[in-house]
C-alpha positions in Angstrom: -122.6 281.6 -9.7 -125.9 279.9 -8.8 -126.5 277.1 -11.4 -130.3 277.4 -10.9 -130.1 281.1 -11.7 -128.1 280.4 -14.8 -130.6 277.7 -15.9 -133.4 280.2 -15.4 -131.4 282.7 -17.5 -131.1 280.0 -20.2 -134.8 279.5 -20.2 -135.5 283.2 -20.4 -133.0 283.6 -23.3 -134.6 280.7 -25.2 -138.1 282.2 -24.8 -136.8 285.6 -26.0 -135.1 284.1 -29.0 -138.0 282.0 -30.1 -140.7 284.6 -29.5 -139.1 287.9 -30.5 -139.8 287.7 -34.2 -142.9 285.6 -34.1 -146.2 287.5 -33.8 -146.8 286.2 -30.3 -145.1 288.8 -28.1 -141.7 288.2 -26.6 -142.3 290.7 -23.8 -145.5 289.0 -22.8 -143.8 285.6 -22.6 -140.9 287.0 -20.6 -143.2 288.7 -18.1 -145.1 285.5 -17.6 -142.0 283.3 -17.4 -140.1 285.7 -15.2 -143.1 285.8 -12.8 -143.3 282.0 -12.7 -139.6 281.6 -12.2 -139.3 284.5 -9.7 -136.4 285.5 -11.8 -134.3 288.4 -10.4 -135.7 291.5 -8.8 -138.0 293.7 -10.8 -135.6 296.5 -11.8 -132.8 294.1 -12.8 -135.2 291.8 -14.6 -136.4 294.7 -16.7 -132.9 295.5 -17.8 -132.1 291.9 -18.4 -135.1 291.4 -20.6 -134.3 294.4 -22.8 -130.6 293.4 -22.9 -131.2 289.9 -24.2 -133.2 291.5 -27.0 -129.8 292.6 -28.3 -129.0 288.9 -28.9 -132.1 288.5 -30.9 -131.4 291.6 -32.9 -127.9 290.4 -33.7 -129.4 287.2 -35.1 -131.2 289.3 -37.7 -128.0 291.2 -38.5 -126.2 287.9 -39.0 -128.9 286.3 -41.1 -129.2 289.3 -43.3 -125.6 290.4 -43.2 -125.2 290.5 -47.0 -128.4 292.4 -47.5 -127.5 294.9 -44.7 -123.9 295.3 -46.1 -125.2 296.0 -49.6 -127.8 298.4 -48.3 -125.3 300.4 -46.3 -122.9 300.4 -49.2 -125.6 301.9 -51.4 -126.8 304.5 -49.0 -124.8 307.3 -50.6 -126.7 307.1 -53.9 -130.3 307.3 -55.0 -131.9 303.9 -55.3 -133.5 301.0 -53.5 -130.8 300.8 -50.8 -131.2 304.4 -49.7 -135.0 304.1 -49.9 -134.9 301.1 -47.6 -132.7 302.9 -45.0 -135.0 305.9 -45.1 -138.0 303.7 -44.7 -136.5 302.0 -41.7 -135.6 305.4 -40.2 -139.0 306.8 -40.7 -140.7 303.7 -39.3 -138.5 303.8 -36.2 -139.3 307.4 -35.2 -143.0 307.1 -33.9 -142.3 304.3 -31.4 -139.1 305.9 -30.3 -140.9 309.1 -29.4 -143.9 307.5 -27.8 -141.7 305.0 -26.0 -139.6 307.8 -24.5 -142.7 309.7 -23.4 -144.9 307.0 -22.1 -142.9 303.7 -21.5 -142.6 304.2 -17.7 -146.3 304.9 -17.2 -147.2 302.0 -19.4 -144.9 299.7 -17.5 -146.4 300.8 -14.2 -149.9 300.2 -15.3 -149.8 297.3 -17.7 -146.8 295.1 -17.1 -148.6 292.3 -15.3 -149.7 288.8 -16.4 -153.4 289.5 -16.6 -153.0 292.5 -18.8 -150.6 290.6 -20.9 -153.0 287.6 -21.3 -155.8 290.0 -22.3 -153.5 291.5 -25.0 -152.6 288.0 -26.2 -156.3 287.3 -26.8 -157.1 290.6 -28.4 -154.1 290.3 -30.7 -155.0 286.8 -31.7 -158.5 288.0 -32.7 -157.0 290.8 -34.8 -154.7 288.4 -36.6 -157.8 286.1 -37.4 -159.6 289.2 -38.7 -156.6 290.3 -40.8 -156.2 286.8 -42.3 -159.9 286.5 -43.2 -159.8 289.8 -45.2 -159.1 289.9 -48.9 -155.4 290.4 -49.1 -154.4 292.4 -52.2 -150.6 292.5 -52.4 -149.1 295.8 -53.7 -145.6 295.3 -52.3 -143.9 292.0 -53.0 -140.4 292.8 -51.5 -139.0 295.2 -49.0 -137.1 297.0 -51.8 -140.5 298.1 -53.2 -141.7 299.6 -50.0 -142.6 303.3 -50.2 -141.8 305.8 -47.4 -145.5 306.2 -46.8 -146.0 302.5 -46.3 -142.9 302.4 -44.0 -144.5 305.2 -41.9 -147.7 303.3 -41.6 -145.9 300.2 -40.4 -144.0 302.4 -37.9 -147.2 303.7 -36.5 -148.4 300.1 -36.1 -145.2 299.4 -34.1 -146.4 301.9 -31.5 -149.1 299.4 -30.5 -146.3 297.1 -29.2 -145.8 299.5 -26.3 -148.7 297.6 -24.8 -147.2 294.4 -23.3 -148.5 291.3 -24.9 -149.3 293.0 -28.2 -146.1 291.9 -30.0 -143.8 294.2 -31.9 -143.4 291.8 -34.8 -147.1 291.0 -34.7 -148.1 294.7 -34.9 -145.7 295.4 -37.8 -146.3 292.2 -39.8 -150.1 292.3 -39.5 -150.1 296.0 -40.1 -148.0 295.4 -43.2 -150.6 292.9 -44.5 -153.3 295.5 -44.0 -151.4 298.0 -46.1 -150.8 295.6 -49.0 -147.4 294.1 -48.2 -146.8 290.4 -49.0 -146.2 288.1 -46.1 -142.5 288.0 -46.9 -142.1 291.7 -47.3 -144.0 292.5 -44.1 -142.0 289.9 -42.2 -138.6 291.0 -43.5 -139.4 294.7 -42.9 -140.4 293.8 -39.4 -137.0 292.1 -39.0 -135.1 295.1 -40.3 -137.1 297.6 -38.2 -136.3 295.5 -35.1 -132.6 296.3 -35.5 -132.8 300.0 -34.5 -135.8 299.5 -32.3 -134.3 296.7 -30.2 -130.8 298.1 -30.3 -131.8 301.6 -29.1 -134.1 300.3 -26.4 -131.4 297.9 -25.1 -128.6 300.4 -25.0 -130.7 303.1 -23.5 -132.0 300.8 -20.8 -128.5 299.6 -19.9 -127.3 303.2 -19.6 -130.3 304.3 -17.6 -130.1 301.4 -15.1 -126.4 300.9 -15.0 -126.3 301.6 -11.3 -128.4 298.5 -10.7 -125.9 296.2 -12.4 -122.7 294.6 -11.0 -120.0 292.3 -12.1 -121.9 289.4 -10.6 -124.5 289.8 -13.2 -122.2 289.2 -16.2 -122.7 285.4 -16.2 -126.5 285.6 -16.0 -126.7 288.2 -18.7 -124.3 286.4 -21.0 -126.2 283.1 -20.8 -129.4 284.8 -21.7 -127.8 286.8 -24.5 -126.2 283.8 -26.2 -129.4 281.7 -25.9 -131.4 284.6 -27.3 -129.1 284.9 -30.3 -129.0 281.2 -31.1 -132.8 280.6 -30.8 -133.7 283.8 -32.6 -131.5 282.7 -35.5 -133.3 279.4 -35.7 -136.7 281.1 -35.3 -136.1 283.6 -38.1 -135.2 280.8 -40.6 -138.2 278.7 -39.4 -140.6 281.6 -39.8 -139.5 282.4 -43.3 -140.0 278.8 -44.3 -143.4 278.7 -42.6 -144.8 281.8 -44.2 -143.8 280.6 -47.7 -146.8 278.2 -47.6 -148.9 279.2 -44.5 -150.8 282.1 -43.1 -150.5 283.5 -39.5 -153.7 281.9 -38.3 -151.9 279.3 -36.3 -150.2 282.0 -34.3 -153.6 283.7 -33.7 -155.0 280.5 -32.1 -151.9 280.0 -30.1 -152.2 283.6 -28.7 -155.9 283.1 -27.9 -155.4 279.7 -26.3 -152.4 280.8 -24.2 -154.1 283.9 -23.1 -157.2 282.0 -22.0 -154.9 279.5 -20.1 -153.3 282.3 -18.2 -156.5 284.0 -17.4 -158.1 280.7 -16.3 -155.2 279.8 -14.1 -155.4 283.3 -12.5 -159.1 283.2 -12.0 -159.1 279.7 -10.5 -156.1 280.5 -8.2 -154.1 277.6 -9.8 -151.2 280.0 -10.4 -150.5 283.0 -8.2 -149.8 285.5 -10.9 -148.5 288.8 -9.7 -151.4 290.8 -11.0 
């Protein structure tokens, strides 16, 4: 196995783990990093990027294993546990349908560094706008989330089909607009990521199984493990951060990073594949 390829896989897994649950777009970062590293061919890289999201998703499962176990145990009776499961299911449906219908055309048209950088900037401006608004909290915890609120957040998740938008960013900031506390919006985004990332990963692996071989196991395994470890660390860090901070720092990061990519493309400093 090529050690350089394994090292690049480690970098990609690290990027996925750190960025998946922060409002800064893991897909956008992976597109940019993969382009710079010339990592794998396009079809295999697409499968790889979705597969390592499974590692990030499992980090949420591990961090919230007690909450998830108690919620599943209470699914058979009326109460907050069943309500949360129904909310996650309802929120999952819109993006699942639109993703099935339009994901291929979106990939063909928008999966390039310049479009991603533009989405970074636009998303950053939206976060700034959201944080400057008066934020009246109606929902303090995920257990208080209504099915209507869950559907609204699920509709926001559809925006993440545009690369560079950020699934977590769309759902968290959408949650803030709809009156969720930062903690409730963030944790619901985590939970909603479990079926979303899990379904996308398994579907992609099945659909593109012919493009994979036994030689890919090492590369995929390194990225998967790195994604799990760094996603676990990022989840805990984000929860500590939002206890006393807004999301404005992420907005300025998005804007600055997007401008850097556009500037390097315009000047010819980096030969982005746009």
